[in-house]
Biotite code that builds the C-alpha atoms (Angstrom):
import biotite.structure as struc

atoms = struc.array([
    struc.Atom([4.882, 73.732, -20.673], chain_id="A", res_id=1, res_name="MET", atom_name="CA", element="C"),
    struc.Atom([4.406, 69.950, -20.272], chain_id="A", res_id=2, res_name="GLU", atom_name="CA", element="C"),
    struc.Atom([5.004, 68.236, -16.983], chain_id="A", res_id=3, res_name="LYS", atom_name="CA", element="C"),
    struc.Atom([8.580, 67.219, -16.297], chain_id="A", res_id=4, res_name="PHE", atom_name="CA", element="C"),
    struc.Atom([9.985, 64.885, -13.717], chain_id="A", res_id=5, res_name="SER", atom_name="CA", element="C"),
    struc.Atom([12.805, 66.418, -11.495], chain_id="A", res_id=6, res_name="GLN", atom_name="CA", element="C"),
    struc.Atom([15.522, 64.799, -13.608], chain_id="A", res_id=7, res_name="GLU", atom_name="CA", element="C"),
    struc.Atom([13.816, 65.716, -16.973], chain_id="A", res_id=8, res_name="GLU", atom_name="CA", element="C"),
    struc.Atom([13.529, 69.372, -15.792], chain_id="A", res_id=9, res_name="LEU", atom_name="CA", element="C"),
    struc.Atom([17.193, 69.442, -14.794], chain_id="A", res_id=10, res_name="LYS", atom_name="CA", element="C"),
    struc.Atom([18.210, 67.973, -18.269], chain_id="A", res_id=11, res_name="ALA", atom_name="CA", element="C"),
    struc.Atom([15.951, 70.483, -20.065], chain_id="A", res_id=12, res_name="TYR", atom_name="CA", element="C"),
    struc.Atom([17.439, 73.363, -18.105], chain_id="A", res_id=13, res_name="LEU", atom_name="CA", element="C"),
    struc.Atom([20.994, 72.142, -18.710], chain_id="A", res_id=14, res_name="MET", atom_name="CA", element="C"),
    struc.Atom([20.283, 72.321, -22.512], chain_id="A", res_id=15, res_name="ARG", atom_name="CA", element="C"),
    struc.Atom([18.244, 75.504, -22.588], chain_id="A", res_id=16, res_name="SER", atom_name="CA", element="C"),
    struc.Atom([19.269, 77.744, -19.639], chain_id="A", res_id=17, res_name="ASN", atom_name="CA", element="C"),
    struc.Atom([22.809, 79.240, -19.568], chain_id="A", res_id=18, res_name="GLU", atom_name="CA", element="C"),
    struc.Atom([22.439, 80.448, -15.949], chain_id="A", res_id=19, res_name="GLU", atom_name="CA", element="C"),
    struc.Atom([21.290, 77.030, -14.677], chain_id="A", res_id=20, res_name="PHE", atom_name="CA", element="C"),
    struc.Atom([24.046, 75.260, -16.647], chain_id="A", res_id=21, res_name="ARG", atom_name="CA", element="C"),
    struc.Atom([26.753, 77.685, -15.185], chain_id="A", res_id=22, res_name="THR", atom_name="CA", element="C"),
    struc.Atom([25.474, 77.061, -11.630], chain_id="A", res_id=23, res_name="LEU", atom_name="CA", element="C"),
    struc.Atom([25.325, 73.292, -12.187], chain_id="A", res_id=24, res_name="ALA", atom_name="CA", element="C"),
    struc.Atom([28.942, 73.268, -13.477], chain_id="A", res_id=25, res_name="GLU", atom_name="CA", element="C"),
    struc.Atom([30.145, 75.313, -10.517], chain_id="A", res_id=26, res_name="LYS", atom_name="CA", element="C"),
    struc.Atom([28.160, 73.001, -8.096], chain_id="A", res_id=27, res_name="HIS", atom_name="CA", element="C"),
    struc.Atom([29.907, 69.999, -9.607], chain_id="A", res_id=28, res_name="ALA", atom_name="CA", element="C"),
    struc.Atom([33.310, 71.665, -9.298], chain_id="A", res_id=29, res_name="GLU", atom_name="CA", element="C"),
    struc.Atom([32.645, 72.392, -5.615], chain_id="A", res_id=30, res_name="TYR", atom_name="CA", element="C"),
    struc.Atom([31.518, 68.775, -5.088], chain_id="A", res_id=31, res_name="LYS", atom_name="CA", element="C"),
    struc.Atom([34.833, 67.572, -6.712], chain_id="A", res_id=32, res_name="ARG", atom_name="CA", element="C"),
    struc.Atom([36.911, 69.794, -4.521], chain_id="A", res_id=33, res_name="LEU", atom_name="CA", element="C"),
    struc.Atom([35.011, 68.645, -1.350], chain_id="A", res_id=34, res_name="ILE", atom_name="CA", element="C"),
    struc.Atom([35.530, 65.072, -2.333], chain_id="A", res_id=35, res_name="ASP", atom_name="CA", element="C"),
    struc.Atom([39.256, 65.601, -2.740], chain_id="A", res_id=36, res_name="GLN", atom_name="CA", element="C"),
    struc.Atom([39.460, 67.191, 0.690], chain_id="A", res_id=37, res_name="ILE", atom_name="CA", element="C"),
    struc.Atom([37.414, 64.304, 2.273], chain_id="A", res_id=38, res_name="GLU", atom_name="CA", element="C"),
    struc.Atom([39.618, 61.654, 0.752], chain_id="A", res_id=39, res_name="GLN", atom_name="CA", element="C"),
    struc.Atom([42.683, 62.893, 2.701], chain_id="A", res_id=40, res_name="LYS", atom_name="CA", element="C"),
    struc.Atom([43.656, 60.495, 5.397], chain_id="A", res_id=41, res_name="PRO", atom_name="CA", element="C"),
    struc.Atom([44.025, 63.444, 7.943], chain_id="A", res_id=42, res_name="HIS", atom_name="CA", element="C"),
    struc.Atom([42.435, 66.832, 7.625], chain_id="A", res_id=43, res_name="LEU", atom_name="CA", element="C"),
    struc.Atom([44.196, 69.949, 8.847], chain_id="A", res_id=44, res_name="THR", atom_name="CA", element="C"),
    struc.Atom([42.317, 72.747, 10.453], chain_id="A", res_id=45, res_name="GLU", atom_name="CA", element="C"),
    struc.Atom([42.729, 74.639, 7.101], chain_id="A", res_id=46, res_name="GLN", atom_name="CA", element="C"),
    struc.Atom([41.318, 71.692, 5.231], chain_id="A", res_id=47, res_name="ASP", atom_name="CA", element="C"),
    struc.Atom([38.229, 71.661, 7.532], chain_id="A", res_id=48, res_name="GLU", atom_name="CA", element="C"),
    struc.Atom([37.741, 75.367, 7.148], chain_id="A", res_id=49, res_name="ILE", atom_name="CA", element="C"),
    struc.Atom([37.999, 75.101, 3.341], chain_id="A", res_id=50, res_name="GLU", atom_name="CA", element="C"),
    struc.Atom([35.620, 72.132, 3.262], chain_id="A", res_id=51, res_name="GLU", atom_name="CA", element="C"),
    struc.Atom([33.083, 74.076, 5.317], chain_id="A", res_id=52, res_name="HIS", atom_name="CA", element="C"),
    struc.Atom([33.417, 77.108, 3.037], chain_id="A", res_id=53, res_name="ARG", atom_name="CA", element="C"),
    struc.Atom([33.037, 74.915, -0.077], chain_id="A", res_id=54, res_name="LEU", atom_name="CA", element="C"),
    struc.Atom([29.960, 73.206, 1.388], chain_id="A", res_id=55, res_name="LYS", atom_name="CA", element="C"),
    struc.Atom([28.219, 76.539, 2.130], chain_id="A", res_id=56, res_name="LYS", atom_name="CA", element="C"),
    struc.Atom([28.957, 77.822, -1.449], chain_id="A", res_id=57, res_name="LEU", atom_name="CA", element="C"),
    struc.Atom([27.741, 74.510, -2.914], chain_id="A", res_id=58, res_name="LYS", atom_name="CA", element="C"),
    struc.Atom([24.479, 74.737, -0.911], chain_id="A", res_id=59, res_name="LEU", atom_name="CA", element="C"),
    struc.Atom([23.965, 78.286, -2.026], chain_id="A", res_id=60, res_name="HIS", atom_name="CA", element="C"),
    struc.Atom([24.298, 77.208, -5.629], chain_id="A", res_id=61, res_name="LEU", atom_name="CA", element="C"),
    struc.Atom([21.833, 74.401, -5.068], chain_id="A", res_id=62, res_name="LYS", atom_name="CA", element="C"),
    struc.Atom([19.320, 76.890, -3.661], chain_id="A", res_id=63, res_name="ASP", atom_name="CA", element="C"),
    struc.Atom([19.807, 79.123, -6.806], chain_id="A", res_id=64, res_name="GLN", atom_name="CA", element="C"),
    struc.Atom([19.254, 76.072, -9.066], chain_id="A", res_id=65, res_name="MET", atom_name="CA", element="C"),
    struc.Atom([16.143, 75.075, -7.087], chain_id="A", res_id=66, res_name="GLN", atom_name="CA", element="C"),
    struc.Atom([14.737, 78.657, -7.570], chain_id="A", res_id=67, res_name="ALA", atom_name="CA", element="C"),
    struc.Atom([15.256, 78.425, -11.279], chain_id="A", res_id=68, res_name="ILE", atom_name="CA", element="C"),
    struc.Atom([13.614, 74.946, -11.342], chain_id="A", res_id=69, res_name="MET", atom_name="CA", element="C"),
    struc.Atom([10.624, 76.325, -9.344], chain_id="A", res_id=70, res_name="SER", atom_name="CA", element="C"),
    struc.Atom([10.136, 79.159, -11.928], chain_id="A", res_id=71, res_name="ARG", atom_name="CA", element="C"),
    struc.Atom([10.134, 76.597, -14.783], chain_id="A", res_id=72, res_name="HIS", atom_name="CA", element="C"),
    struc.Atom([7.851, 74.040, -13.100], chain_id="A", res_id=73, res_name="ARG", atom_name="CA", element="C"),
    struc.Atom([4.207, 74.519, -14.024], chain_id="A", res_id=74, res_name="PRO", atom_name="CA", element="C"),
    struc.Atom([1.922, 75.581, -11.195], chain_id="A", res_id=75, res_name="SER", atom_name="CA", element="C"),
    struc.Atom([0.189, 72.672, -9.576], chain_id="A", res_id=76, res_name="GLN", atom_name="CA", element="C"),
    struc.Atom([-3.415, 73.931, -9.037], chain_id="A", res_id=77, res_name="VAL", atom_name="CA", element="C"),
    struc.Atom([-5.903, 71.662, -7.236], chain_id="A", res_id=78, res_name="ALA", atom_name="CA", element="C"),
])
């Protein structure tokens, strides 16, 4: 496989890898929900708990996406 920049690899995986695409879509959904919570003028305790929960889930998805990217990135041998 040819060398890809980070963004090129993401774009390639969005087109070619269903698992990556699903994770990326869910990640974007969590980001949208977090943004909605953060735009409120005053957060309730429940809002803060939900924001924290969503951030953890979003981070977990990012880790899974990074793992997929690592598997598709060619080995860099010196």
